[in-house]
C-alpha positions in Angstrom: -10.3 14.5 5.8 -10.4 11.3 3.6 -9.1 8.1 5.2 -9.0 6.2 1.9 -5.5 5.0 1.0 -4.3 2.8 -1.8 -1.6 0.2 -1.4 0.5 -1.1 -4.4 2.8 -4.0 -4.0 5.0 -5.8 -6.5 7.1 -8.4 -4.8 10.2 -10.6 -5.6 7.9 -13.2 -7.2 7.8 -10.8 -10.2 4.2 -11.9 -11.1 2.6 -8.5 -11.2 1.2 -5.8 -9.0 -1.5 -6.3 -6.3 -3.4 -3.1 -5.4 -6.0 -2.4 -2.6 -8.1 0.5 -1.8 -8.5 0.7 2.1 -10.8 2.7 4.2 -9.3 3.5 7.6 -12.2 5.9 8.7 -13.0 3.8 11.7 -9.4 4.0 12.9 -9.6 7.7 13.6 -10.3 7.5 17.3 -7.3 5.2 17.8 -4.8 7.8 16.4 -5.8 10.8 18.6 -2.5 10.5 20.5 0.9 9.6 19.2 1.4 7.5 22.3 -1.6 5.3 21.6 -0.9 1.6 20.9 -1.8 2.0 17.2 0.2 5.1 16.7 3.7 4.6 18.1 5.7 7.6 19.0 9.2 8.1 17.7 10.6 7.6 21.1 9.3 4.1 21.5 11.9 1.3 20.9 9.5 -1.0 19.3 5.9 0.0 18.2 3.4 -2.5 19.5 -0.4 -2.8 19.3 -2.7 -3.9 21.9 -5.9 -3.5 19.8 -6.9 -4.6 16.4 -6.6 -2.4 13.4 -9.9 -1.1 12.2 -9.9 -1.1 8.4 -11.9 -2.2 5.4 -10.6 -3.3 2.0 -13.0 -1.9 -0.5 -11.4 -3.1 -3.6 -8.5 -5.5 -4.8 -6.9 -5.6 -8.2 -4.1 -7.8 -9.5 -2.4 -6.8 -12.7 0.2 -9.1 -14.3 3.5 -7.9 -15.7 3.9 -8.2 -19.5 6.7 -10.7 -20.1 9.2 -8.2 -21.4 8.8 -6.0 -18.3 9.1 -9.2 -16.0 12.3 -10.3 -17.8 13.8 -6.8 -17.6 13.1 -6.6 -13.8 14.6 -10.0 -13.2 17.7 -9.2 -15.3 18.2 -6.1 -13.2 18.7 -8.2 -10.1 22.1 -9.1 -11.6 25.0 -6.6 -12.4 25.1 -5.8 -16.3 25.8 -3.1 -18.7 23.9 0.1 -18.9 22.0 -0.5 -15.7 21.0 3.1 -14.9 19.4 3.5 -18.3 17.6 0.2 -18.2 16.5 0.6 -14.6 15.1 4.1 -15.2 13.0 3.0 -18.2 11.9 -0.2 -16.2 10.9 2.1 -13.4 8.6 4.2 -15.8 7.1 1.0 -17.3 6.4 -0.3 -13.7 4.9 3.0 -12.7 2.5 2.8 -15.7 1.2 -0.5 -14.4 0.9 1.1 -10.9 -1.2 3.8 -12.4 -3.5 1.4 -14.1 -4.0 -0.6 -10.9 -4.8 2.7 -9.0 -7.3 3.7 -11.7 -8.9 0.3 -11.6 -9.3 0.7 -7.8 -11.0 4.0 -8.3 -13.4 2.7 -11.0 -14.3 -0.4 -8.8 -15.2 1.8 -5.9 -16.6 4.8 -7.9 -14.3 7.1 -5.8 -12.5 10.2 -7.2 -8.8 10.7 -7.0 -9.4 13.6 -4.6 -11.1 11.2 -2.1 -7.9 9.1 -1.6 -5.4 10.5 0.7 -2.3 8.9 -0.5 -0.9 5.9 -2.5 1.6 3.7 -0.7 3.7 2.4 -3.6 6.4 -0.2 -2.7 8.3 -0.3 -5.9 10.2 -3.3 -7.3 13.2 -4.6 -5.3 16.1 -5.3 -7.5 19.0 -5.1 -4.9 18.8 -5.6 -1.2 22.1 -5.3 0.6 21.7 -3.6 4.1 24.9 -3.2 6.1 27.1 -4.4 3.2 30.1 -2.9 1.5 30.6 0.4 3.5 28.8 -0.7 6.7 25.6 1.0 5.7 24.6 -0.7 2.6 21.6 0.0 0.5 18.3 -1.2 -0.9 16.9 -0.4 -4.3 13.2 -0.4 -5.2 12.6 0.6 -8.8 9.8 3.2 -8.9 9.0 6.7 -10.2 6.7 8.2 -7.5 6.7 11.5 -9.1 5.3 10.1 -12.3 2.8 8.1 -10.4 1.6 11.3 -8.7 1.3 12.9 -12.2 -0.7 10.0 -13.6 -3.1 9.7 -10.7 -3.5 13.1 -9.2 -3.0 11.4 -5.8 0.0 12.0 -3.3 2.4 9.0 -3.3 4.4 7.7 -0.5 7.4 5.8 -1.6 11.0 4.5 -0.6 9.8 2.9 2.6 13.0 0.9 3.3 15.8 3.3 3.1 15.3 5.3 6.2 15.3 2.1 8.3 18.6 1.1 6.7 20.1 4.6 7.3 19.2 4.1 11.0 21.2 0.9 10.9 18.4 -1.5 10.3 17.7 -4.2 7.7 14.9 -2.2 6.0 12.9 -5.3 6.1 10.5 -6.8 7.0 8.2 -3.8 7.6 5.0 -5.8 7.9 5.1 -7.5 11.3 3.5 -4.6 13.3 0.8 -4.5 10.6 0.4 -8.2 11.0 -0.1 -7.9 14.7 -2.8 -5.2 14.1 -4.7 -7.5 11.8 -3.9 -11.0 13.2 -2.8 -10.6 16.7 -4.7 -12.3 19.5 -4.7 -11.2 23.1 -2.6 -13.6 25.4 -1.8 -15.9 22.4 1.3 -16.4 20.4 0.6 -16.3 16.7 2.8 -16.9 13.7 2.3 -15.1 10.3 4.1 -16.3 7.4 4.3 -14.2 4.1 5.3 -16.4 1.2 6.1 -14.3 -1.8 9.2 -14.6 -3.8 11.0 -14.7 -0.4 9.3 -15.9 2.8 9.2 -13.7 5.9 7.9 -14.7 9.4 6.3 -12.5 12.0 5.9 -13.8 15.5 3.3 -12.0 17.5 3.9 -13.1 21.1 1.2 -13.5 23.7 2.9 -10.6 25.7 2.5 -8.0 22.9 6.2 -8.3 21.7 6.8 -8.6 18.0 9.7 -10.0 16.0 9.9 -10.7 12.3 12.7 -11.5 9.8 13.1 -13.3 6.3 13.4 -17.0 6.8 14.4 -18.0 3.2 13.2 -18.5 -0.4 9.5 -18.5 -1.0 8.2 -19.0 -4.5 11.2 -17.6 -6.3 13.1 -20.9 -6.8 10.1 -23.1 -7.3 8.7 -20.6 -9.9 12.0 -20.4 -11.9 12.2 -24.2 -12.1 8.5 -24.4 -13.2 9.1 -21.8 -15.9 12.3 -23.4 -17.0 11.0 -27.0 -17.3 7.3 -26.5 -18.0 6.9 -23.1 -19.5 4.5 -22.2 -16.7 4.7 -19.2 -14.4 4.2 -21.3 -11.3 3.4 -24.8 -10.1 -0.5 -24.5 -9.8 -1.5 -25.8 -6.4 1.9 -27.6 -6.2 0.6 -30.5 -8.1 3.8 -31.0 -10.2 5.9 -31.1 -7.0 3.4 -33.5 -5.4 4.0 -36.0 -8.2 7.8 -36.1 -7.6 10.0 -37.5 -4.8 12.1 -35.4 -2.4 15.9 -36.0 -2.9 17.3 -36.0 0.6 21.0 -35.3 -0.2 20.0 -32.3 -2.3 17.5 -31.1 0.4 20.3 -31.3 3.1 22.7 -29.4 0.9 20.2 -26.6 0.4 19.3 -26.6 4.2 23.0 -26.1 5.0 22.8 -22.5 3.6 24.4 -20.2 6.2 21.6 -17.6 6.1 19.1 -20.0 7.4 21.1 -20.5 10.5 21.6 -16.8 11.3 19.9 -15.2 14.2 17.4 -12.3 13.4 17.3 -9.4 12.6 18.0 -10.6 9.0 16.7 -10.1 5.5 17.4 -11.5 2.1 16.3 -11.4 -1.4 17.3 -12.5 -5.0 20.8 -11.2 -4.0 21.3 -14.6 -2.4 18.5 -16.9 -3.5 19.0 -16.6 -7.3 19.4 -18.9 -10.3 23.1 -19.3 -9.8 22.5 -20.4 -6.2 20.3 -23.2 -7.3 22.6 -24.1 -10.3 25.4 -24.4 -7.9 23.6 -26.8 -5.6 22.4 -28.9 -8.6 26.0 -29.5 -10.0 26.4 -32.7 -8.0 22.9 -33.9 -8.8 22.7 -33.7 -12.6 20.8 -36.9 -13.0 17.8 -35.8 -10.9 14.5 -35.5 -12.8 13.0 -31.9 -13.0 10.0 -33.2 -11.1 12.1 -34.4 -8.3 13.9 -31.2 -8.1 10.6 -29.3 -7.9 9.3 -31.6 -5.1 12.7 -31.0 -3.2 12.5 -27.2 -3.7 9.0 -27.2 -2.3 10.1 -29.2 0.8 13.1 -27.0 1.2 10.8 -24.0 1.2 8.5 -25.5 3.7 11.3 -26.6 6.0 13.2 -23.3 5.9 10.0 -21.7 7.1 9.0 -24.4 9.5 12.4 -24.6 11.3 12.2 -21.0 12.2 8.6 -21.4 13.5 10.0 -24.1 15.7 13.0 -21.9 16.8 10.9 -18.7 17.5 7.3 -19.6 17.9 7.2 -22.9 19.6 4.2 -21.9 21.6 2.1 -20.7 18.5 -1.0 -22.6 18.1 -1.6 -21.1 14.6 0.5 -20.2 11.6 -1.4 -17.8 9.3 0.0 -18.0 5.8 -0.5 -15.1 3.3 1.1 -14.2 -0.1 1.0 -16.3 -3.2 2.4 -19.4 -1.3 -0.8 -19.7 0.5 -2.5 -20.7 -2.7 0.1 -23.7 -3.1 -2.0 -26.5 -1.5 0.9 -29.0 -1.5 3.3 -26.5 0.1 0.6 -25.7 2.8 0.4 -29.4 3.4 4.2 -29.8 3.8 4.1 -26.9 6.3 1.5 -28.8 8.3 3.4 -32.0 8.2 6.5 -30.1 9.5 4.5 -28.3 12.3 2.2 -31.0 13.8 1.4 -29.1 16.9 0.3 -25.9 15.1 -2.5 -25.3 12.8 -1.4 -24.1 9.4 -4.1 -21.9 7.7 -4.6 -19.3 5.0 -5.1 -15.6 6.0 -8.4 -15.9 4.2 -9.6 -17.9 7.2 -8.7 -14.9 9.4 -10.5 -12.4 7.4 -8.0 -11.1 4.7 -7.4 -12.9 1.4 -3.6 -13.9 0.9 -3.0 -11.6 -2.0 -4.4 -8.5 -0.2 -2.2 -8.6 2.9 1.0 -7.0 1.7 -0.6 -4.4 -0.4 -2.9 -3.5 2.5 0.2 -3.2 4.8 1.7 -0.6 2.5 -1.5 1.3 2.4 -1.2 1.3 6.3 2.5 2.3 6.1 1.6 5.2 3.8 -1.0 6.3 6.3 1.6 6.2 9.1 3.9 8.3 7.0 1.2 11.0 6.1 0.3 11.2 9.8 3.9 11.7 10.9 4.0 8.2 12.7 6.7 5.6 12.8 6.4 2.6 10.5 9.2 0.4 11.5 9.7 -1.9 14.5 13.4 -1.6 15.7 13.3 -4.9 17.3 12.4 -6.4 14.0 14.7 -4.6 11.6 17.7 -3.9 14.1 17.3 0.0 13.5 18.4 2.4 16.2 14.9 3.5 16.8 11.4 4.1 15.5 11.4 6.2 12.2 8.9 7.7 9.9 9.3 5.9 6.7 9.5 7.0 3.1 9.0 10.3 1.3 5.8 12.0 0.1 5.4 13.1 -3.3 2.4 15.5 -3.4 -0.4 15.2 -6.0 
């Protein structure tokens, strides 16, 4: 049986789709029993790993969103007219990009569709409100997994987050157990910080315990400000922010956001850290230069993350950073300044390039689902127990 899986991830940064084709063939021996460390049983309260995941990323592709699709997806984060129609068409358009990414991966590896066991397709989050409104809440990832299965001829695993929310969890983050399998070190506490549109922290404790949660905005606010004032999708290397000055009153006002003080489990998204949130904070600072706002936003992002490292991972000697934020040199420097006793480094320095990590995690989560194994960690999400995540749409 093939052990090739594709992972497709489009995150809250809205910059496009990252796709990977992963070979798990050497992981076979570790899944022989559902009670093994790498294959948590559904009775376990918190899946843990005591050994490293054995996988190989065979190919990676990054496809940008066309501007009209990006703007549509961004607009769907906010209530408006005719949402069902607009969301359905956006899901179809997104799925077309997913299918192109999958085909590019097949072309790069010269594999046939029949040689890939499943695609893990995350979808595009446009609302994330666990526990809200009726006590259950919901999360919405735009996707059309049936169409993706038709386009690719490969089984698709999708809708990963809803089952965890149905079990009382946050539905996020889902990557900490994967982080442990890839970056965990015996008898050492390690922090793994994913900085996409939103930042989430995994703490891999020396005793094997894992926690994880969203710790605040990642690139979302910085990217918005850069687009608005420079017409550029992002601040390349953080060099624009580097040229400005941090405005301390604005920084302190943003750091007072109640979400940042909440204890985990917790998760967030553009439902909170959106344009209106930033605009409301800027009301009293109308005379600030655009570059000083960018510098302050970068410092805010760094401190929101670093403060949680200090709260929950004081003994960590390393903070491994992945996601697009790992490519922002100035942001990485500010994280290092805020964490003088912890080495801040890119996930590339630990064997996996930053833009491959999340997509590979969803390839792994798809594999867990196909094998009938749990994918969530209740201690991370707050769910009542371990659950098989997502639904399978056969080829």
